[in-house]
N, C-alpha and C positions, 0 to 999 in steps of 0.2 A: 647364458644370462642367469643371474642368481634367482633362486626361488625360495623365499623365506617362509618358514612355518614357525609359529609361536606356540610353545608348549605351556598350557596353563596348569596351575596346581589342581589335580583332580580330586574328586571325592572318592576316597578309597573304600567305598561301600560300607561306611560306618556312620553316616550322617555328619561327616566332617565339616566344620565351619572354617577353621583356619589351622595353620601348622607352622612350626618354627623350622627354619633351615638349620640343620645340624652340621652338614658337611657337603661340599661340592666335590665330586670326583672328576670333574672336567674343568676346563678353562677356555676362554675365547681363543679360537685358532685350532682347537683340538678336533680331530675327526672322530665321529661316533658311529656305532653300528646299531641296528635294530635290537631292542631289548637289552642294550648295554646299561648297567646301573650308572646313573649320572648324578644322583643327589640322594642324600639321606635326610628325612624330615622327622620331626617329633610331633605326633598327633596328641590328642587328649588322652590316649591310651597307651601308645607304644611308639617306638622308633620304626619307621618304614622306609625301605629303599625303593626308589622309583626308577623304572627302566625307561629308556628313550623309545618312542614309537616310530622314529624315523632314522634313516642313515643320512649322514651329511657332515657339514662343518659348523661348529659352534661359533656364532658370531657375537652373542651378547648374553650375559647373565643379568637378570632383572632383579635379583634379590641377593643380599649379602648373608653370610653366616651369622646366625643370631637374630635375623630379622623374622618377624611373624607375617605370614602371607595369607590372604583370604583365598578360599577356594574359588577357582575361575580366574584368578589374577595370573598374568604371565610370569613365568620364572626363567625361561630360557628361549632364545631364538636360534633356530637351526636353518642353515642354508642347505636344502636338499638337492640343489643343482649347482654345486660350486664349480664344476668343470665344464659347464655348457650343456648342450642338448644331449650329449651322450650319457650324462649322469642319471637322468630319470630312468632310463632302461635298466641301468645297474641297480638303482635303488629299488625298482619294481621287482627285479629278479631276487634281491635279497630279502624283501619284505612284501610279498604279494598280498598279504592281508592287511596292509597298513590302512588302505582306504577301499571299501567295497560298498557299492550301492548306497552311497550317501552316509555310511557309518564310519566313524573315525575310531581306529583301534586304540584302546586305552591301555592301562597297565596290564601286565601279564597276570592272569589269575582273577581279574576283575571283570572280564568280558567287554564287549563293544558298547560304546555309548552312542545312542542314536543322535543323529544331527547331520547337518550339511557341512562338509569340509570347506573351510574358507581360507583364502589366501590374503595376504596383506595387499591392499590396493596399491597399484603402481602409478607412477606419475604419467599423466596423459601427454601425448606428443603435441608440439606447438601447432601443427597443422596436419592435414591428411596426406602427408608425404608418403612415398612408397615405403613399405615395410622393409626390414632388414632381410638380406638374402635367405637366412635360415627360415624366417617366417614365410617368405614367398614359396620356398620349395616345399614347406609343410602344407601350405594351402593348396598348391597345385603340383603334385608330384609328377604328373605326366607332361608338364610343360617343358619345352627345350631350355637350354642354358642361356638363351638370348636375353631374358630379363635380368640376368646377373651381370650384364656388361658393366664395365667400369663407369662410375658416375663421378662427375666433377665434384670437388669438395663443396662448392658453393650450393650445390643442389640438395645437400643434406641439411634439412632445417630442424629435424628432431634432435634435441640435445641428447647426448649419451646418458644413460641411466647411471647414477652414481654407484660406485662399487660399495659393497657392504663394509661396514666399519669392523675391521678385525684388529682389535687393540693389541698392542705389544706391551703396554704398561698399564697399571691401574688407573692412570689419569684418563685413559680413553674410555672407561666405562661410563656409559651414558644412561640416564633415566629420563622419563617423560618430562621431568621438571627442570632438566638442565644438567650441567656438568657436576659430577660427584667429586668433592674435594678429596685429596689424598689423605687416607687414614686407614690404619689397620683395623681388621674386623672387631677386636675387643674394644677399640676406641669408638667405633661406630655404634656398638651395642651400648656402651656407657653413655654416649650422647643421646641415644634414643631413650634410654631409661630416665635420663635427667631432663629430657625435653629440650635439648639443645639442637638447633639447626646447624649442621656443619657448614652449610653454604654461607653462613654469616661470620665464619671464623677465618682468621689468617694463621696458617700453620707456622710454628717456630722451629720445627724439626728440619733435618736435612732435606733439601729439595722442596721445602714448603709443606712437609708432612705435618698433619695436625696431631698433636701429642695429648696425653692424658691431662697434663697441666693446662693446655689451652682450653680443654673442655671444662675443667674445674674452675678456671678463672672466669669463663663465661657465665657459670652459675653464680659465682660469688660477686661478680661485678655489679649487677643491678641492685644488690642488697644494700640497704642503709642501716642494717642492724649491726650492733657492735661486735667486737672480736669474739666475745664469749659464744654468741649464737652461731657465728661462722665456724668456730672451732668445734662446736657440738655437731654441726652438719657434716664436717669433714670426717668425724668418727662414726658416722652412721652409714648404713648400706641398704639400699632399696632394691629389691628383686621383684620384677613383675610376676604376678600369679598367672601361670599359663601351663599348657601341656598337662602332664600327669597330675601335677599338684592342683591345678584348677579343677580337673575332673574329680579328683579325690575329695576335694573340699565340697563341691556341689553334691556329690553322692552322699557324703557323711552327714551334711546338714539336712538333706532331704530325708535320709533314713532316721536320724535322731528325732526329727520333729514330725515324722509321719507315723512311724511304727512305735507303739508304746513298749519300751524296753523293760525287761526284767532280767536281772543277773543273779545267778546262784553260784556258790563256790563249794568245792569239795577237795579235801586233802587226802591223798591216797599213798599207801605204801607200795611202791613199784619195784621193790627188790626182786620179786620173782620175774618180772618183765626184763629187768636188766640182766638177770642170770640167764634167761632164755636168749637174750641178745648175744651174750658172750658165747653161749653154746653154738648158736647159729654161725658165728664167725668161723668156726672150724668145721662146719658141716659142708660136705661136697657141693650141695645144691645152692649154698649161699656164700661161698668163699669169694666170689667175684662180684658181689653186689653189696652196696652200702645200706645196712639196716640201721635205722636211727629210731629214737623214741617217737619221732613224728610219724614214721611208718606204722608203728604199733598203734598210735592214736588214730591214724587214718583207717586202719582195719577195724578198730573198735567202734569208730563212728558208723561205719557202713553196717556192721552187725547190729548195733543198737538201734539204728534208724529203721530196721525192719520190724522191731518190736514197738517202736514209737514213731509211726510215719508222719505224725504232726510236725516234727522238726524239719522234715524234708518237703513240706508243703509250701504253697504260696498263696498269699492273700490277693484276690483279684476282684475287688469291689464287692459284688453281691455273691461271689463264689470263693470257695477255698479249693485250690487245685492240688490234689495229691499225686505225687509222682512215684512211679514204680522203678525209678533208677536214681542213682546218686552221681551227679556231676560235682565232684568235690573240688572246691576252691582252696588253693594253698597261698596264703598271703606271703609275698616275698618282698623284702626291702631291696631296692635297687638304687643306683646313683641318681636316677631320675625321679625317684619317689616310690610309693607303694603300688604294687600291681598284684592282681589276684588271678593268675591263670588257673584253668580247670583241668582236672583229671577226669576225662569222660568215662562214664560207666564204671566208676571206681568200685562199686559194690560187686561187680562181676570179676574182679581181679583177685589173684592170690596175693599172699604177703610179698613174695618175690616180685611179682608184676607191679605191685604198688610201689615198692622201693625203687624199681627201675624208672617208672613213670615220674615219680616225684623228683628223682635226681635229674632227669632230663629237663623237666619243667623248671626247676629252680635255676639250673645253670643257664638255660635259655633266657630266663627273666633277668638274671643279673647281667647278662651280656647285652640286654636291651633289644633282644631279637624276638620277643614274644609277639606273635601275630595278633591283631585286634580281635579276630574271631575266636581266638583261644581264651579270651577273657569274658566271653558272653555266656548267658544262660546257665549259671551255676545254681545248685540247689542247697548247698551247705558249705560253710567255710571253716577252716582251721587256721589259727594264727599262732605261731610258735614263738612266744615272747621269751621262752626259756633260753634261747640261744644268746640273748643279751644279758643273761644273768638275772632276769626279772622273775619274781615269784608268781605274780598273777596280775589281772587287770579287769577292766569292764569293757570288753570289745563292743564296737558298734556293728550292727547287722548290715551286711551288704544289701543294697537295694534289690528287690526281687526275691529275696530269701527270707527265711523265718527264724534262723538260729545261726550262731557262730560260737565255736569253742576255742578258748585260749589255753594253750599248754605252757605251764610254767617251768621254771628251772628245777632240775632234779638235784636234791641236796642230801648230804648225810646228816640225819637228825635223830635224836633219841625217840624211840617208839616203843610202845608197850606191846610185847608179844608173849602170850601165855603167862601174863602176870609179871613179866620181867621187862625192865627197861633196857633195850638194846639199840645199837646204831643201825639205822635202816636207810634205804634210798627212798626219799619222800618227794612227792610232786603235788602241786596245787593246780586244780582245774577250775575254770570259770566258764559258765555258759550264759550267753545273752540270748533271749528269745522274744519274739513278737507275741505279746499277750493277746492280740486279736486272733491268733491262730493256735497258739500253744498255751494251755492252762498250766498252772503251777504243778499239778499232779503229773502231767505228761513231761514237762521240763525236768522235774525232779527225778522221774523214773529213767529218762534218757541219760541224765548225768550220772545217776547211780550205776546204770548198766555199763557205761564207758569206764567208770572207775573200777567196776568189778573185773572187767576184762584186763585192764592195765595192772591191777594188783594181783591177779591170778589168771594168766593167759589160758590155763586149762579150762576156764569157764566158757571160753569161746565155743567149745563143742556142745554146750547146752543151748546155744542160741539158735 
């Protein structure tokens, strides 16, 4: 007899409110195993892969790709007993920790979530007729086989429980509100963004499939505005603010209107730094690691922060919290938006260790695989706008921190050296800091120290 379990969207231990379905790795009719990755979601901070807590047969997907789902809402139904009474034993053997002492096993790495495991209520029998043979044998295992004697068909008054819906085509996907019309995921997302209910449309595509034109006609049909306005609407595109973009917007607005920002600028000759970089490329200890200007800037920040700990402190209402460690945030542009993963204890790392950590961090971020925990509790941030050919900017401080450094593009420019104008490698730095924590003197001293190290790496031994 089928045993359905509904998997709701969990809170992935980051105060999640909702998430967007990025990709399903399963479909109705597939068999799944415990801890098998079944869906990828995008939270407000990163893309997260969710494993299945049970083994069984997928019977229904409750959300489409591109749909935003609230935490606790069902996303998939699993039949954990598709083969009858023998299946629970196999499922229990493969996942002994799925349910223990009233706790339901949640995602791998997130720990158990307290609560009572619930099953979907089953339809009651029409009368108190004798139970099925399997139920009788389970209730009284010592009884002889006599109660299992053949029964006339007329004596069976309990209607058979309907088999689970295992759709073979998209038309069989059901939702609580009824039948979902045929439409591809991009068309469903377009309809959702435009506020069009697909159930009100008649598809003109092959087999009654709803097309993009059907959705756009539904938007234009109620309008009594002239062709000019309709033409303008057709050339506009609206994208809902959600996921990483929504979180970034909230954080930046909160920071900009909470912390009084001050930004200072410094132009430095980084020719010695670039010469050292070229030398390290041939050094045996650095041949297999990528040393970039960002690596040197990260090292300079860690050294300078020891002399000016204010930039690594945090405003906490009635207190300023000074931290004897540097969790260095590296702002990374990704297809899903800006993320700022952290290099933990960057101040304790050598130049090579920093280079390796930054390389792994940025590659992981661009692949959308940064874990939410890796973006928390930073103490200072560097944003490298120079990779886009930008000279400088006025960066906004990350919430919970007191300063951020922008590293500009390195360009060949005329520079005065020993009274002579010569071409040099020049870079602009900009530092934004929270004036509640950092005074102008401390901010200027820190920026000057970073510039001194980048313009002459030998100065590092004096810090």
